[in-house]
Residue frames as a rotation matrix with the C-alpha (Angstrom) as fourth column:
MET 1
-0.636 0.763 -0.118 92.16
-0.671 -0.622 -0.404 75.97
-0.382 -0.178 0.907 -0.70
SER 2
-0.634 0.492 0.596 89.18
0.432 0.865 -0.254 73.73
-0.641 0.097 -0.762 -1.02
ASP 3
-0.863 0.410 0.297 86.58
0.176 -0.307 0.935 74.09
0.474 0.859 0.193 -3.76
SER 4
-0.698 0.707 -0.116 83.20
-0.143 -0.297 -0.944 75.68
-0.702 -0.642 0.309 -3.00
THR 5
-0.618 0.598 0.511 79.82
0.778 0.372 0.506 75.09
0.112 0.710 -0.695 -4.56
VAL 6
-0.719 0.469 -0.513 77.53
-0.253 -0.864 -0.436 77.88
-0.648 -0.184 0.739 -5.59
ALA 7
-0.289 0.721 0.630 74.11
0.866 0.478 -0.149 77.36
-0.408 0.503 -0.762 -7.05
VAL 8
-0.683 0.009 -0.730 73.37
-0.231 -0.951 0.204 79.96
-0.693 0.308 0.652 -9.71
GLN 9
0.282 0.780 0.558 70.31
0.552 0.344 -0.760 80.19
-0.785 0.522 -0.334 -11.92
VAL 10
-0.714 -0.502 -0.487 71.18
-0.124 -0.595 0.794 81.11
-0.689 0.628 0.362 -15.43
PRO 11
0.129 0.798 -0.589 68.97
-0.817 -0.251 -0.519 81.73
-0.562 0.548 0.620 -18.43
ALA 12
0.586 0.112 0.803 68.23
0.088 0.976 -0.201 78.66
-0.806 0.188 0.562 -20.48
ALA 13
0.963 -0.269 0.023 69.91
-0.020 -0.157 -0.987 80.14
0.269 0.950 -0.157 -23.60
LEU 14
0.302 -0.909 0.287 73.10
-0.923 -0.354 -0.152 80.74
0.240 -0.219 -0.946 -21.62
TYR 15
0.195 -0.185 0.963 73.05
-0.530 0.806 0.263 77.22
-0.825 -0.562 0.059 -20.18
ARG 16
0.873 0.197 0.446 72.71
0.231 0.639 -0.734 75.79
-0.429 0.744 0.512 -23.72
ARG 17
0.738 -0.674 0.008 75.68
-0.404 -0.451 -0.796 77.81
0.540 0.585 -0.605 -24.87
LEU 18
0.053 -0.722 0.689 77.75
-0.984 0.080 0.159 76.61
-0.170 -0.687 -0.707 -21.91
GLU 19
0.390 0.113 0.914 76.76
-0.217 0.976 -0.028 73.02
-0.895 -0.188 0.405 -22.59
ARG 20
0.984 -0.021 0.175 77.60
0.175 0.241 -0.955 73.30
-0.022 0.970 0.240 -26.29
LEU 21
0.482 -0.869 0.109 80.96
-0.726 -0.466 -0.506 74.85
0.490 0.165 -0.856 -25.58
ALA 22
0.108 -0.375 0.921 81.70
-0.819 0.492 0.297 72.17
-0.564 -0.786 -0.254 -23.02
LEU 23
0.703 0.208 0.680 80.92
0.134 0.900 -0.414 69.51
-0.698 0.383 0.605 -25.59
LEU 24
0.943 -0.333 0.015 82.97
-0.080 -0.271 -0.959 71.28
0.323 0.903 -0.282 -28.30
THR 25
0.239 -0.906 0.348 85.97
-0.830 -0.377 -0.410 71.54
0.503 -0.191 -0.843 -26.01
ASN 26
0.226 -0.057 -0.972 85.51
0.175 0.984 -0.017 68.07
0.958 -0.166 0.233 -24.52
ARG 27
-0.806 -0.532 0.259 85.46
-0.120 -0.281 -0.952 69.56
0.580 -0.799 0.162 -20.99
LEU 28
-0.396 0.686 -0.611 83.21
0.917 0.332 -0.221 69.20
0.051 -0.648 -0.760 -17.93
LEU 29
0.325 0.608 0.724 80.60
0.525 -0.753 0.397 71.90
0.787 0.251 -0.564 -17.69
GLU 30
0.888 0.057 -0.456 81.69
0.447 -0.335 0.829 72.77
-0.106 -0.941 -0.323 -14.16
SER 31
-0.088 -0.990 -0.111 85.30
0.787 -0.137 0.601 73.34
-0.610 -0.035 0.791 -15.34
LEU 32
-0.377 0.000 0.926 84.15
0.787 -0.528 0.320 75.48
0.489 0.850 0.199 -18.24
VAL 33
0.644 0.725 0.246 81.97
0.461 -0.624 0.632 77.58
0.611 -0.293 -0.735 -15.95
ALA 34
0.624 -0.521 -0.582 84.82
0.560 -0.221 0.798 78.05
-0.544 -0.825 0.154 -13.40
GLN 35
-0.432 -0.843 0.320 87.22
0.843 -0.252 0.476 79.13
-0.321 0.475 0.819 -16.17
THR 36
-0.092 0.439 0.894 84.62
0.689 -0.620 0.375 81.55
0.719 0.651 -0.245 -17.62
LEU 37
0.863 0.462 -0.207 83.99
0.445 -0.497 0.745 83.06
0.241 -0.735 -0.634 -14.28
SER 38
0.344 -0.852 -0.395 87.72
0.673 -0.070 0.736 83.37
-0.655 -0.520 0.549 -13.55
SER 39
-0.537 -0.571 0.621 88.46
0.842 -0.324 0.431 85.03
-0.045 0.754 0.655 -16.91
GLY 40
0.101 0.700 0.707 85.51
0.619 -0.600 0.507 87.46
0.779 0.386 -0.494 -16.49
LEU 41
0.756 0.179 -0.630 86.52
0.647 -0.351 0.677 88.79
-0.100 -0.919 -0.381 -13.11
PRO 42
0.717 -0.569 0.404 88.68
-0.269 -0.759 -0.593 91.92
0.644 0.316 -0.697 -12.94
PRO 43
-0.049 -0.792 -0.608 92.10
0.559 0.483 -0.674 91.53
0.828 -0.373 0.419 -11.35
LEU 44
0.934 0.357 -0.034 92.42
0.184 -0.396 0.900 92.48
0.308 -0.846 -0.435 -7.74
PRO 45
0.440 -0.825 0.353 95.40
-0.607 -0.564 -0.560 94.16
0.661 0.032 -0.750 -6.05
ASP 46
0.935 0.038 0.352 96.02
-0.319 0.525 0.789 91.13
-0.155 -0.850 0.503 -3.77
ASP 47
0.681 -0.693 0.235 99.12
0.691 0.715 0.106 89.92
-0.241 0.090 0.966 -5.55
LEU 48
0.620 -0.447 0.644 100.84
0.230 -0.682 -0.694 93.31
0.750 0.579 -0.320 -6.01
PRO 49
-0.466 -0.840 -0.278 103.75
0.600 -0.069 -0.797 94.73
0.651 -0.538 0.536 -4.01
PRO 50
-0.233 0.487 -0.842 102.65
0.947 -0.084 -0.310 96.33
-0.221 -0.870 -0.441 -0.71
VAL 51
-0.760 -0.008 -0.649 102.89
0.004 -1.000 0.008 100.05
-0.649 0.003 0.760 -1.93
MET 52
-0.842 0.465 -0.274 100.75
-0.382 -0.156 0.911 99.33
0.380 0.872 0.309 -5.01
HIS 53
-0.510 0.644 -0.570 98.41
0.674 0.711 0.199 96.97
0.534 -0.283 -0.797 -3.00
GLN 54
-0.441 0.291 -0.849 97.68
0.731 -0.433 -0.528 99.74
-0.521 -0.853 -0.022 -0.46
ALA 55
-0.869 0.048 -0.492 97.22
-0.252 -0.899 0.358 102.38
-0.425 0.435 0.794 -3.10
LEU 56
-0.723 0.604 -0.335 94.58
-0.221 0.257 0.941 100.29
0.654 0.754 -0.052 -4.86
LEU 57
-0.466 0.560 -0.686 92.82
0.842 0.518 -0.149 99.14
0.272 -0.647 -0.713 -1.73
ALA 58
-0.698 0.127 -0.705 92.34
0.313 -0.831 -0.460 102.75
-0.644 -0.541 0.541 -0.79
LEU 59
-0.897 0.332 -0.291 90.45
-0.422 -0.454 0.785 103.21
0.128 0.827 0.547 -4.08
GLU 60
-0.613 0.662 -0.431 87.86
0.451 0.741 0.497 100.61
0.649 0.110 -0.753 -3.13
GLN 61
-0.387 0.456 -0.801 86.60
0.848 -0.165 -0.504 102.93
-0.362 -0.874 -0.323 -0.40
LEU 62
-0.915 -0.052 -0.401 85.94
-0.078 -0.950 0.303 105.83
-0.397 0.308 0.865 -2.81
SER 63
0.161 0.986 -0.052 82.55
-0.033 -0.048 -0.998 106.89
-0.986 0.162 0.025 -4.21
ASP 64
0.322 0.009 0.947 81.94
0.875 0.380 -0.301 106.68
-0.362 0.925 0.115 -7.90
ALA 65
0.971 0.055 0.234 82.41
0.141 -0.920 -0.365 110.40
0.196 0.387 -0.901 -8.24
GLU 66
0.573 -0.815 0.092 85.71
-0.556 -0.304 0.773 110.18
-0.602 -0.494 -0.627 -6.49
LEU 67
0.080 -0.513 0.855 86.79
0.453 0.783 0.427 107.28
-0.888 0.353 0.295 -8.68
GLU 68
0.699 0.165 0.696 86.04
0.715 -0.201 -0.670 109.32
0.030 0.966 -0.258 -11.76
VAL 69
0.898 -0.437 -0.055 88.32
-0.426 -0.893 0.145 112.02
-0.112 -0.107 -0.988 -10.48
VAL 70
0.177 -0.832 0.526 91.07
-0.257 0.477 0.841 109.38
-0.950 -0.285 -0.130 -10.14
VAL 71
0.330 0.004 0.944 90.41
0.763 0.587 -0.269 108.17
-0.556 0.809 0.191 -13.67
ARG 72
0.885 0.163 0.437 90.95
0.400 -0.747 -0.531 111.75
0.240 0.644 -0.726 -14.84
GLU 73
0.672 -0.685 -0.280 94.21
-0.001 -0.379 0.926 112.31
-0.740 -0.622 -0.255 -12.92
ARG 74
0.819 -0.529 0.223 97.31
0.306 0.075 -0.949 113.42
0.485 0.846 0.223 -14.83
MET 75
0.006 -0.876 -0.482 100.92
0.988 -0.069 0.137 114.09
-0.153 -0.477 0.865 -14.12
ALA 76
0.538 0.076 -0.840 101.70
0.186 -0.982 0.030 117.71
-0.822 -0.172 -0.542 -13.65
GLU 77
0.984 -0.152 0.091 102.97
0.061 -0.192 -0.980 119.40
0.166 0.970 -0.180 -16.86
ALA 78
0.399 -0.899 0.180 106.32
-0.904 -0.418 -0.083 120.25
0.150 -0.129 -0.980 -15.21
GLN 79
0.094 -0.366 0.926 106.79
-0.407 0.835 0.371 116.52
-0.909 -0.411 -0.071 -14.29
VAL 80
0.760 0.254 0.598 106.01
0.379 0.575 -0.726 115.50
-0.528 0.778 0.340 -17.83
GLU 81
0.861 -0.509 0.017 108.56
-0.349 -0.613 -0.709 117.97
0.372 0.605 -0.705 -19.15
GLN 82
0.142 -0.868 0.476 111.22
-0.948 0.018 0.316 116.79
-0.283 -0.496 -0.821 -16.72
TYR 83
0.367 0.107 0.924 110.42
-0.057 0.994 -0.093 113.18
-0.929 -0.019 0.371 -17.57
ASN 84
0.961 0.080 0.266 110.82
0.257 0.115 -0.960 113.89
-0.107 0.990 0.090 -21.25
GLU 85
0.627 -0.776 0.068 114.06
-0.724 -0.613 -0.315 115.73
0.286 0.148 -0.947 -20.71
LEU 86
0.013 -0.626 0.779 115.49
-0.790 0.472 0.392 112.86
-0.613 -0.621 -0.489 -18.69
ARG 87
0.603 0.236 0.762 114.43
0.220 0.869 -0.443 110.32
-0.767 0.435 0.472 -21.29
GLU 88
0.953 -0.304 0.006 116.23
-0.097 -0.322 -0.942 112.31
0.288 0.897 -0.337 -24.00
ARG 89
0.259 -0.908 0.328 119.35
-0.963 -0.271 0.009 112.43
0.080 -0.318 -0.945 -21.83
GLN 90
0.196 -0.142 0.970 119.05
-0.417 0.883 0.213 108.76
-0.887 -0.447 0.114 -21.17
ARG 91
0.903 0.221 0.369 118.82
0.236 0.463 -0.854 108.00
-0.359 0.858 0.366 -24.86
ALA 92
0.710 -0.697 0.102 121.99
-0.302 -0.431 -0.850 110.05
0.637 0.572 -0.517 -25.47
ASN 93
0.456 -0.509 -0.730 123.71
0.736 0.677 -0.012 108.27
0.500 -0.532 0.684 -22.50
LEU 94
-0.361 -0.579 0.731 124.16
0.087 -0.802 -0.592 111.59
0.929 -0.150 0.340 -20.62
LEU 95
0.682 0.708 0.185 122.34
-0.123 -0.139 0.983 110.82
0.721 -0.693 -0.008 -17.39
ALA 96
-0.488 -0.718 0.496 124.16
-0.663 -0.064 -0.746 111.33
0.567 -0.693 -0.445 -14.11
GLU 97
-0.789 0.102 -0.606 123.49
0.327 0.904 -0.274 108.78
0.520 -0.414 -0.747 -11.43
THR 98
-0.778 0.546 -0.311 121.19
0.110 -0.369 -0.923 111.10
-0.619 -0.752 0.227 -9.50
GLU 99
-0.437 0.598 -0.672 119.27
-0.880 -0.441 0.179 111.72
-0.189 0.669 0.719 -12.75
GLN 100
-0.645 0.086 -0.759 119.00
-0.263 0.908 0.327 107.96
0.717 0.411 -0.563 -13.25
GLN 101
-0.856 0.292 -0.427 117.45
0.516 0.436 -0.737 107.66
-0.029 -0.851 -0.524 -9.81
THR 102
-0.564 0.684 -0.463 115.03
-0.420 -0.720 -0.552 110.51
-0.711 -0.117 0.693 -10.50
LEU 103
-0.421 0.431 -0.798 113.99
-0.861 0.088 0.501 108.97
0.286 0.898 0.334 -13.74
ALA 104
-0.772 0.132 -0.622 113.50
0.189 0.982 -0.026 105.55
0.607 -0.137 -0.783 -12.06
GLU 105
-0.773 0.512 -0.375 111.31
0.367 -0.121 -0.922 107.20
-0.518 -0.850 -0.094 -9.33
MET 106
-0.459 0.651 -0.605 109.31
-0.722 -0.670 -0.173 109.06
-0.518 0.357 0.777 -11.96
LEU 107
-0.602 0.214 -0.769 108.73
-0.497 0.653 0.571 105.86
0.625 0.726 -0.287 -13.89
HIS 108
-0.844 0.271 -0.464 107.58
0.507 0.687 -0.521 104.21
0.178 -0.674 -0.717 -10.71
GLN 109
-0.659 0.591 -0.464 105.19
-0.014 -0.627 -0.779 107.15
-0.752 -0.507 0.422 -9.99
ALA 110
-0.469 0.460 -0.754 103.87
-0.883 -0.262 0.389 107.11
-0.019 0.848 0.529 -13.57
ASP 111
-0.753 0.157 -0.639 103.29
-0.045 0.957 0.287 103.36
0.656 0.245 -0.714 -13.28
LEU 112
-0.779 0.458 -0.428 101.41
0.553 0.178 -0.814 103.78
-0.297 -0.871 -0.392 -10.02
LEU 113
-0.568 0.591 -0.573 99.29
-0.466 -0.804 -0.368 106.54
-0.678 0.058 0.732 -11.51
MET 114
-0.495 0.361 -0.790 98.35
-0.774 0.230 0.590 104.44
0.395 0.904 0.166 -14.48
LEU 115
-0.809 0.164 -0.565 97.56
0.326 0.924 -0.198 101.46
0.490 -0.345 -0.801 -12.22
ARG 116
-0.732 0.552 -0.399 95.39
0.229 -0.353 -0.907 103.67
-0.641 -0.756 0.132 -9.95
LYS 117
-0.494 0.546 -0.677 93.58
-0.777 -0.627 0.062 105.04
-0.390 0.556 0.734 -13.03
ALA 118
-0.589 0.184 -0.787 93.00
-0.490 0.692 0.529 101.64
0.642 0.698 -0.318 -14.47
TYR 119
-0.821 0.282 -0.497 91.71
0.533 0.691 -0.488 100.13
0.206 -0.666 -0.717 -11.20
ALA 120
-0.671 0.611 -0.421 89.46
-0.110 -0.644 -0.757 103.09
-0.734 -0.461 0.499 -10.65
ALA 121
-0.407 0.551 -0.728 87.95
-0.907 -0.147 0.396 102.54
0.111 0.821 0.560 -14.11
VAL 122
-0.700 0.130 -0.702 87.55
0.027 0.987 0.156 98.84
0.713 0.090 -0.695 -13.38
LEU 123
-0.842 0.391 -0.372 85.76
0.452 0.134 -0.882 99.61
-0.295 -0.911 -0.289 -10.09
LEU 124
-0.552 0.633 -0.542 83.51
-0.613 -0.749 -0.250 102.10
-0.565 0.194 0.802 -11.84
LYS 125
-0.443 0.390 -0.807 82.58
-0.747 0.337 0.573 99.59
0.495 0.857 0.142 -14.49
TRP 126
-0.732 0.126 -0.669 81.95
0.283 0.950 -0.131 96.77
0.619 -0.285 -0.732 -12.11
ARG 127
-0.794 0.472 -0.382 79.84
0.321 -0.209 -0.924 98.92
-0.516 -0.856 0.014 -9.93
GLY 128
0.026 0.852 0.522 77.69
0.957 0.129 -0.258 99.78
-0.288 0.507 -0.813 -12.92
GLY 129
0.321 0.006 -0.947 78.96
0.187 -0.981 0.057 103.23
-0.928 -0.195 -0.316 -13.21
ARG 130
0.977 0.039 0.209 80.01
0.213 -0.204 -0.956 105.11
0.006 0.978 -0.208 -16.39
VAL 131
0.107 -0.994 -0.022 83.64
0.707 0.061 0.705 105.10
-0.699 -0.091 0.709 -17.46
PRO 132
0.468 0.044 -0.883 84.67
-0.390 -0.886 -0.251 108.29
-0.793 0.461 -0.398 -19.29
THR 133
0.920 -0.105 0.377 85.65
0.381 0.461 -0.802 107.73
-0.089 0.881 0.464 -22.90
LEU 134
-0.087 -0.996 0.019 89.18
0.951 -0.078 0.298 108.33
-0.295 0.044 0.954 -24.15
ALA 135
-0.253 -0.010 0.967 87.95
0.618 -0.771 0.153 111.54
0.744 0.637 0.201 -25.91
GLU 136
0.780 0.603 0.167 86.44
0.183 -0.474 0.861 112.74
0.598 -0.641 -0.480 -22.63
LEU 137
0.700 -0.572 -0.427 89.68
0.608 0.163 0.777 112.08
-0.375 -0.804 0.461 -20.80
GLU 138
-0.318 -0.854 0.412 91.78
0.948 -0.279 0.152 113.91
-0.015 0.439 0.899 -23.36
ALA 139
0.278 0.506 0.816 89.46
0.531 -0.789 0.308 116.96
0.800 0.348 -0.488 -23.26
């Protein structure tokens, strides 16, 4: 991929900070700006496995109100109880093979849920919307 050039006007104070940091780190200003932009951008689903990739891409089409619903999603109480029971049985080395498969699938679903919630929050934040606080999510 070739490099691209973008002209961006920045406030004088920010430019002075960038120049000073470039000097302090003995780096080219362009390199510092590129690194700063890269580290400030949210991760995108492009490098994820297909199932997760598609689940996150679907979130990009949602409204802010719909994203907030996703941020507030939880596993059903029955699933949480089943998960906890399976984890206890796993710690005691009492899981049957089918239970191991069930636990593995539940872990995958929990990971996907958390990833969806996190990406929905990132989208809300980057769109300028309000992300619910932890206290609001626990209520």
